[in-house]
Structure formats: structure tokens, C-alpha cells
Backbone as a ProteinNet text record, in pm:
[ID]
protein_1_A
[PRIMARY]
MLTPSASHLLVRFTPVERRNFVFSLHQVGIPLGGILAALLAPAVAVLAGWRWSVVLSVALLCAVIVLMQRGRAAGTMTAIQPAPPSRPIRWPGSPPSGDTLRCAG
[TERTIARY]
84.9	0	89.6	53	132.8	127.3	235.2	246	141.8	114.9	14.5	-124.7	-168	-301.2	-305.4	-199	-194.8	-194.2	-119.6	-116.9	-254.2	-322.8	-457.2	-551.2	-544.4	-630.5	-593.1	-464.5	-422.7	-469.5	-463.5	-510.9	-661.1	-733.6	-880	-928	-860.7	-915.8	-839.6	-734.5	-656.2	-683.6	-717.2	-735.5	-605.9	-620.3	-504.2	-402.7	-448.3	-355.2	-274	-316.2	-241.9	-175.8	-196.1	-151.9	-0.7	77.7	223.9	273	217.9	258	221	100.5	54	136.8	167.1	251.4	391.5	445.6	578.9	577.4	473.6	460.3	448.4	374.5	359.7	493.7	566.5	693.8	800.5	794.4	889.7	846.4	715.9	664.5	690.9	692.2	712.7	850.6	961.1	1090.9	1111.1	1056	1070.4	996.9	880.5	807.9	884.9	949.2	1031.1	1150.6	1214.2	1328.6	1284.9	1172.8	1121.3	1087.2	1022.6	988.8	1115.2	1215.8	1340.1	1416.5	1397.9	1464.9	1387.2	1254.5	1175.2	1141.3	1108.4	1064.3	1172	1297.2	1397.2	1419.1	1412.5	1430.8	1319.1	1195.5	1083.3	1096.6	1139.9	1156.4	1262	1369.4	1474.8	1428.3	1360	1317.4	1197.1	1098.4	973.9	938.2	1015.2	985.2	924.6	940	894.9	743.6	672.3	526	477.8	541	501.8	538.4	643.1	678.3	568.9	516.6	407.3	280.3	251.4	132.3	140.3	255.4	271.9	252.2	305.4	288	141.5	70.3	-72.6	-151.2	-117	-186.7	-165.8	-43.7	-18.7	-94.9	-100.3	-176.1	-324.5	-380.5	-522.2	-547	-454.9	-471.3	-471.7	-384.6	-381	-511.3	-562.2	-688.2	-802.4	-808.5	-914.7	-902.1	-781.9	-763	-801.9	-775.3	-811.3	-962.5	-1035.3	-1179.8	-1252.7	-1186.8	-1251.8	-1292.2	-1204.5	-1237	-1346.4	-1347.7	-1450.8	-1587.6	-1594.7	-1722.3	-1778.2	-1690.7	-1736.3	-1779.9	-1754.1	-1793.1	-1703.5	-1583.7	-1492	-1413.7	-1419.4	-1345.3	-1437.4	-1425.2	-1503.4	-1408.6	-1445.4	-1360.5	-1359.5	-1243.9	-1226.8	-1214.9	-1291.1	-1285.5	-1159.4	-1074.8	-954	-989	-911.7	-931	-879.6	-946.7	-897.4	-764.3	-677.8	-549.2	-570.8	-489.7	-504.8	-456.2	-365.7	-317.4	-273.5	-267.9	-226	-81.8	-53.4	82	169.8	286.2	383	493.1	501.1	598.5	735.9	842	977.2	999.2	1060.8	1088.1	977.8	861.9	754.4	780.7	727	752.5	690.8	751	697.5	561.4	480.6	347.4	358.7	250.2	247.6	274.4	229.4	252.4	401	475.7	619.4	688.8	646.9	709.8	678.3	556.3	519.1	599.4	620.4	695.2	842.5	894	1035.8	1068.9	975.8	1022.1	927.2
-116.7	0	123.2	219.1	340.5	418.5	484.6	552.8	662.2	753	856.5	799.7	703.9	647.8	563.4	491.7	412	502.3	610.7	703.8	764.6	798.5	854.4	753.9	628.9	526.9	500.1	498.9	476.1	587.9	710.3	822.4	812.1	773.2	766.1	655	540	423	377.7	445.3	403.7	495.5	438.9	523.9	597.1	714.2	799.9	729.5	656.4	592.7	479.6	427	319.6	366	491.2	540.9	533.1	569.3	564.7	423.3	326.4	187.6	139.4	172.8	126.6	190	319.2	383.6	322.8	293.8	231.3	94.3	16.8	-115.7	-105.2	-8.5	12.4	48.5	139.9	184.1	73.8	-14.9	-126.1	-240.3	-260.3	-372	-360.4	-238.7	-221.4	-271.4	-225.7	-278.5	-426.1	-470.1	-612	-700.9	-656.2	-731.5	-738.9	-627.9	-628.2	-721.1	-720.1	-809.3	-954.5	-984.2	-1121.5	-1169.2	-1084	-1120.7	-1141.1	-1054.7	-1067.7	-1195	-1244.1	-1368.1	-1492.3	-1488.8	-1608.9	-1632.4	-1526.8	-1545	-1612.1	-1568.6	-1639	-1783.9	-1807.5	-1945.3	-2035.6	-1987.7	-2067.3	-2083	-1978.5	-1986.2	-2088.9	-2096.3	-2193.5	-2335.4	-2351.5	-2485.9	-2539.1	-2451.3	-2500.5	-2433.8	-2336.4	-2266.2	-2129.9	-2040.9	-1903.9	-1894.3	-1987	-1982	-2005.3	-2096.9	-2122.2	-2006	-1935.5	-1816	-1710.5	-1693.8	-1598.5	-1646.2	-1776.2	-1831.7	-1811.6	-1834.1	-1814.7	-1667.6	-1577.3	-1434	-1393.8	-1442.5	-1411.1	-1473	-1594	-1659.4	-1581.9	-1535.5	-1455.5	-1323.7	-1260.3	-1136.1	-1159.6	-1266.3	-1297.8	-1327.2	-1396.4	-1425.5	-1296.6	-1203	-1075.1	-998.4	-998.8	-929.9	-990.9	-1123.1	-1189.7	-1156.1	-1157.8	-1124.7	-980.4	-890.1	-750.1	-729.7	-814.1	-798.6	-843.4	-920.7	-967	-849.1	-752.1	-635	-552	-546.4	-471.2	-535.1	-667.1	-737.5	-730.1	-730.7	-726.4	-586.9	-488.2	-351.7	-286	-339.4	-282.5	-164.6	-143.6	-33.5	87.8	179.3	301.9	419.8	513.9	631	716.3	768.4	854.2	997.2	1086.8	1226.7	1290.7	1346.5	1411.1	1539.1	1568.8	1692	1809.3	1923.1	2038.4	2084.9	2139.5	2187.1	2302	2307.2	2409.7	2545.2	2546	2671.5	2643.2	2745.1	2723	2673.9	2598.4	2547.7	2661	2676.7	2776	2701.6	2725.8	2658.1	2721.3	2641	2696.3	2799.8	2910.1	3015.5	3118.3	3091.1	3190.2	3299.5	3418.3	3527	3496	3542.6	3514.3	3580.3	3515.6	3569.8	3678.8	3748	3853.2	3798.9	3672.7	3612.5	3595.6	3555.7	3535	3667.2	3770.9	3902.4	3958.6	3937.2	3987.1	3917.2	3785	3710.1	3750.4	3784.4	3815.2	3953.1	4038.4	4169.6	4250
0	0	0	-80.7	-89.9	40.7	72.9	201.5	222.9	128	156.5	182.6	100.8	122.4	249.2	277.9	400.8	522.9	518.2	630.8	653.5	546.6	559.2	625.7	583.3	643.9	789.3	819.1	957.4	1049.2	1002.3	1084.7	1104.3	1000.5	1011.2	1101.5	1100.8	1167.4	1291.8	1331.1	1446.6	1564.9	1680.2	1799	1832.7	1888.4	1916	2005.6	2105.1	2198.9	2135.9	2019.4	1953	1823.9	1786.4	1656.5	1639.5	1740	1726.7	1699.2	1771	1751.6	1611.4	1566.3	1435.6	1324	1335.5	1234.2	1233.7	1351.1	1357.6	1292.4	1321.5	1261.9	1109.7	1062.7	918.7	854	915.9	858.9	862.7	959	966.3	874	860.7	782.1	634	581.3	437.4	394.2	456.3	412.8	446.9	559.4	593.3	493.5	448.1	345.8	215.9	178.5	57.3	69	186.6	209.5	205.7	271.4	274.1	132.9	54.6	-83.4	-167.2	-145.9	-222.4	-187.1	-65.3	-25.3	-68.3	-54.8	-79.2	-226.2	-299.2	-438	-525.2	-520.9	-602.8	-557.8	-427.5	-379.8	-431.1	-425	-477.1	-627.8	-697	-842.5	-881.5	-806.4	-837	-806	-693.1	-651.6	-727.9	-755.8	-814.2	-946.1	-989.2	-1114.2	-1087.3	-1185	-1165.7	-1155	-1220.1	-1213	-1069.8	-999.2	-860.6	-769.5	-804.6	-728.9	-741.8	-862	-884.2	-814.7	-823.7	-758.1	-606.4	-548.9	-404.4	-366.4	-447.2	-419.8	-426.1	-526.7	-539.6	-424.5	-383.7	-272.1	-141.7	-118	2.4	-1.6	-117.6	-132.2	-104.6	-159	-133.9	13.4	78.8	221.2	303.4	269.5	341.2	319.2	196.8	168.6	248.2	254.9	331.8	480.1	533.2	674.8	704.8	611.1	632.6	629	558.3	547.3	673.6	757.6	881.8	969.3	986	1065.8	1002.8	871.9	801.4	817.6	806.8	816.8	958.1	1057.4	1196.5	1237.8	1153.8	1185.9	1288.5	1306.5	1406	1350.3	1220.3	1160.5	1148.7	1239.2	1233.5	1223.9	1141.2	1121.9	1247.8	1279.8	1396.7	1345.6	1403.8	1363.4	1420.8	1336.5	1388.8	1463	1564.2	1640.3	1557.9	1566	1491.4	1550.2	1468.1	1520.7	1618.6	1721.9	1823.8	1774.1	1680.7	1623.5	1480.7	1398.7	1260.2	1253.3	1150.7	1130.7	1079.2	1137.7	1092	1017.1	888.8	805.2	821.2	812.4	821.1	711.3	749.4	653.6	641.7	705.1	698.3	801.6	779.5	873.7	1010.6	1117.6	1250.3	1269.8	1353.3	1380.6	1487.1	1511.1	1612.3	1751.2	1778.6	1909.6	1937.7	1835.7	1853.2	1881.6	1811.9	1830.7	1969.6	2017	2149.3	2259.9	2241.7	2344	2343.5	2228	2217.9	2271.6	2275.8	2313	2389.4
[MASK]
+++++++++++++++++++++++++++++++++++++++++++++++++++++++++++++++++++++++++++++++++++++++++++++++++++++++++

């Protein structure tokens, strides 16, 4: 899953108290999945042929999709409304706000 769309879904469906753990798991899982695929796919291709390597990859993908649908069917996935930001975001390089100037002097 692409990072922007996955991040959007994680923010929508993850409770705030578990969000850091879920984002960490997501960020670690992507490279580990790539490493695992890079190690297993050639081994299966050498032992059983490239067609079986593709079949195994498709079977694993289907299994993940089925497992992800369990939460959806049970109705446990509900969108969480994000809290509004407490103050506007100040981007680096933007001019200081009036609050910053008042505190400084």
C-alpha cells in the first residue's frame, strides 16, 4: 500500500492511543516485506519454477486481503474524527506571527 493512502487510512481508523505503535509497525513492515519477498521469491523460483513463485505471491496477497476484510465485516473499523489543530501550522521560513514578536520583546 502506498504511504500517503496508508497514512490517511491509519489516521482515520486508528485510535489515538495506539496510533504511534501502528505507524511504527507500518513503517517497519514495508521494508521487511520487501526483504522477505526478495529472499523467498527467487528461492521458490529456483526450486519449483517461476510460475510457482508468482502463484505463491498471489496466494499470500489474497490471504492478506481476506484477513483484512474480517475487521470490516465485523464492523470494528469506524472512522475517527480528527481533532482540529489548536493553532495554525507555521511553516519553516515563513515570517513570525504577532505572538512570537510579542513574546520576544
